[in-house]
C-alpha positions as a Markdown table, in Angstrom:
| # | Residue | x | y | z |
|---|---|---|---|---|
| 1 | Unk | -25.4 | -66.7 | 17.0 |
| 2 | Unk | -24.3 | -63.1 | 16.0 |
| 3 | Unk | -23.0 | -62.1 | 12.7 |
| 4 | Unk | -19.3 | -61.1 | 12.6 |
| 5 | Unk | -18.8 | -57.3 | 12.1 |
| 6 | Unk | -15.9 | -56.1 | 10.1 |
| 7 | Unk | -14.2 | -53.4 | 12.2 |
| 8 | Unk | -11.7 | -50.8 | 11.1 |
| 9 | Unk | -8.4 | -50.5 | 13.0 |
| 10 | Unk | -8.2 | -47.4 | 15.2 |
| 11 | Unk | -7.1 | -44.1 | 13.5 |
| 12 | Unk | -8.3 | -45.0 | 10.0 |
| 13 | Unk | -11.2 | -42.7 | 9.1 |
| 14 | Unk | -14.1 | -44.4 | 7.3 |
| 15 | Unk | -17.6 | -43.1 | 6.8 |
| 16 | Unk | -19.4 | -41.1 | 9.5 |
| 17 | Unk | -20.4 | -37.4 | 9.7 |
| 18 | Unk | -17.1 | -36.0 | 8.5 |
| 19 | Unk | -16.4 | -38.4 | 5.7 |
| 20 | Unk | -15.4 | -36.7 | 2.4 |
| 21 | Unk | -18.2 | -36.5 | -0.2 |
| 22 | Unk | -18.1 | -35.7 | -3.8 |
| 23 | Unk | -19.4 | -32.2 | -4.6 |
| 24 | Unk | -19.0 | -29.5 | -7.2 |
| 25 | Unk | -16.4 | -26.8 | -6.5 |
| 26 | Unk | -17.8 | -23.2 | -6.1 |
| 27 | Unk | -17.6 | -21.1 | -9.2 |
| 28 | Unk | -16.9 | -17.9 | -7.3 |
| 29 | Unk | -13.4 | -16.6 | -7.6 |
| 30 | Unk | -12.3 | -13.5 | -5.6 |
| 31 | Unk | -10.0 | -11.0 | -7.3 |
| 32 | Unk | -7.5 | -8.8 | -5.6 |
| 33 | Unk | -8.8 | -5.9 | -3.6 |
| 34 | Unk | -8.9 | -2.5 | -5.2 |
| 35 | Unk | -9.8 | 1.1 | -4.4 |
| 36 | Unk | -11.8 | 3.6 | -6.4 |
| 37 | Unk | -10.7 | 7.3 | -7.1 |
| 38 | Unk | -13.5 | 8.6 | -4.9 |
| 39 | Unk | -12.0 | 6.7 | -1.9 |
| 40 | Unk | -8.5 | 7.9 | -2.7 |
| 41 | Unk | -9.7 | 11.5 | -3.1 |
| 42 | Unk | -11.5 | 11.4 | 0.2 |
| 43 | Unk | -8.5 | 9.8 | 2.0 |
| 44 | Unk | -6.1 | 12.4 | 0.5 |
| 45 | Unk | -8.4 | 15.2 | 1.7 |
| 46 | Unk | -8.5 | 13.7 | 5.2 |
| 47 | Unk | -4.7 | 13.4 | 5.2 |
| 48 | Unk | -4.4 | 17.1 | 4.1 |
| 49 | Unk | -2.5 | 16.4 | 0.8 |
| 50 | Unk | -5.2 | 16.9 | -1.8 |
| 51 | Unk | -4.8 | 20.6 | -2.2 |
| 52 | Unk | -1.9 | 20.4 | -4.8 |
| 53 | Unk | -3.2 | 17.4 | -6.7 |
| 54 | Unk | -5.2 | 17.4 | -9.9 |
| 55 | Unk | -7.8 | 14.7 | -11.0 |
| 56 | Unk | -5.1 | 13.2 | -13.2 |
| 57 | Unk | -2.9 | 12.9 | -10.1 |
| 58 | Unk | -5.7 | 11.2 | -8.1 |
| 59 | Unk | -6.2 | 8.8 | -11.0 |
| 60 | Unk | -2.4 | 8.0 | -11.1 |
| 61 | Unk | -2.3 | 7.5 | -7.3 |
| 62 | Unk | -5.3 | 5.2 | -7.5 |
| 63 | Unk | -3.6 | 3.1 | -10.2 |
| 64 | Unk | -0.4 | 2.8 | -8.3 |
| 65 | Unk | -2.2 | 1.9 | -5.1 |
| 66 | Unk | -4.1 | -0.9 | -6.9 |
| 67 | Unk | -0.8 | -2.2 | -8.3 |
| 68 | Unk | 0.9 | -2.3 | -4.9 |
| 69 | Unk | -2.2 | -3.5 | -2.9 |
| 70 | Unk | -1.0 | -1.4 | 0.0 |
| 71 | Unk | -3.8 | 0.9 | 1.0 |
| 72 | Unk | -2.2 | 2.3 | 4.3 |
| 73 | Unk | -2.3 | 6.0 | 4.9 |
| 74 | Unk | 1.5 | 6.1 | 4.8 |
| 75 | Unk | 1.6 | 4.5 | 1.3 |
| 76 | Unk | -1.2 | 6.8 | 0.1 |
| 77 | Unk | 0.7 | 9.9 | 1.2 |
| 78 | Unk | 4.0 | 8.6 | -0.3 |
| 79 | Unk | 2.4 | 7.7 | -3.5 |
| 80 | Unk | 0.7 | 11.1 | -3.8 |
| 81 | Unk | 4.1 | 12.8 | -3.2 |
| 82 | Unk | 5.8 | 10.6 | -5.8 |
| 83 | Unk | 3.1 | 11.3 | -8.4 |
| 84 | Unk | 3.2 | 15.1 | -7.7 |
| 85 | Unk | 7.0 | 15.4 | -7.8 |
| 86 | Unk | 7.4 | 13.2 | -10.9 |
| 87 | Unk | 4.8 | 15.3 | -12.7 |
| 88 | Unk | 7.0 | 18.3 | -12.1 |
| 89 | Unk | 9.9 | 16.6 | -13.8 |
| 90 | Unk | 11.9 | 15.6 | -10.7 |
| 91 | Unk | 12.7 | 12.4 | -9.0 |
| 92 | Unk | 11.5 | 11.8 | -5.4 |
| 93 | Unk | 15.1 | 11.3 | -4.3 |
| 94 | Unk | 16.2 | 14.7 | -5.8 |
| 95 | Unk | 13.2 | 16.4 | -4.1 |
| 96 | Unk | 14.0 | 14.8 | -0.7 |
| 97 | Unk | 17.7 | 15.8 | -0.9 |
| 98 | Unk | 16.7 | 19.4 | -1.8 |
| 99 | Unk | 14.3 | 19.4 | 1.2 |
| 100 | Unk | 17.0 | 18.1 | 3.5 |
| 101 | Unk | 19.3 | 20.9 | 2.3 |
| 102 | Unk | 16.7 | 23.5 | 3.0 |
| 103 | Unk | 16.0 | 22.1 | 6.4 |
| 104 | Unk | 19.7 | 22.2 | 7.3 |
| 105 | Unk | 20.0 | 25.8 | 6.1 |
| 106 | Unk | 16.9 | 26.8 | 8.2 |
| 107 | Unk | 18.4 | 25.1 | 11.2 |
| 108 | Unk | 21.7 | 26.9 | 10.8 |
| 109 | Unk | 20.0 | 30.3 | 10.2 |
| 110 | Unk | 18.1 | 30.0 | 13.4 |
| 111 | Unk | 21.1 | 28.9 | 15.5 |
| 112 | Unk | 22.8 | 32.2 | 15.2 |
| 113 | Unk | 25.8 | 30.9 | 13.3 |
| 114 | Unk | 27.2 | 32.6 | 10.2 |
| 115 | Unk | 26.3 | 30.5 | 7.2 |
| 116 | Unk | 28.5 | 30.6 | 4.1 |
| 117 | Unk | 29.1 | 28.5 | 1.0 |
| 118 | Unk | 31.8 | 25.9 | 1.3 |
| 119 | Unk | 35.0 | 26.7 | -0.6 |
| 120 | Unk | 35.3 | 24.9 | -3.9 |
| 121 | Unk | 38.7 | 23.2 | -4.7 |
């Protein structure tokens, strides 16, 4: 006569190829990505914004990029602009407003209209 076999109900995993086993966890831990100043300097050169930046600016840009973890070209350019403008003692917002005012004056001067200062109350 045959020996009775204990069977597991369907859907309950036991043993086999994919059964969990005890093993040591890997000791490798990956840190956050980072960039080096050489990469930042090369990227700024390729983007055409390195000319007015010093090595101190490149180091500051590198530090800010590593803090933000955003290494896109747009963020590299914006961060470089921010560092350069702040080094001159201005805020980025003030510099952008000044640039917008200059752009408006250039537009008016090429339109043929007479440009004057607004009257003050």
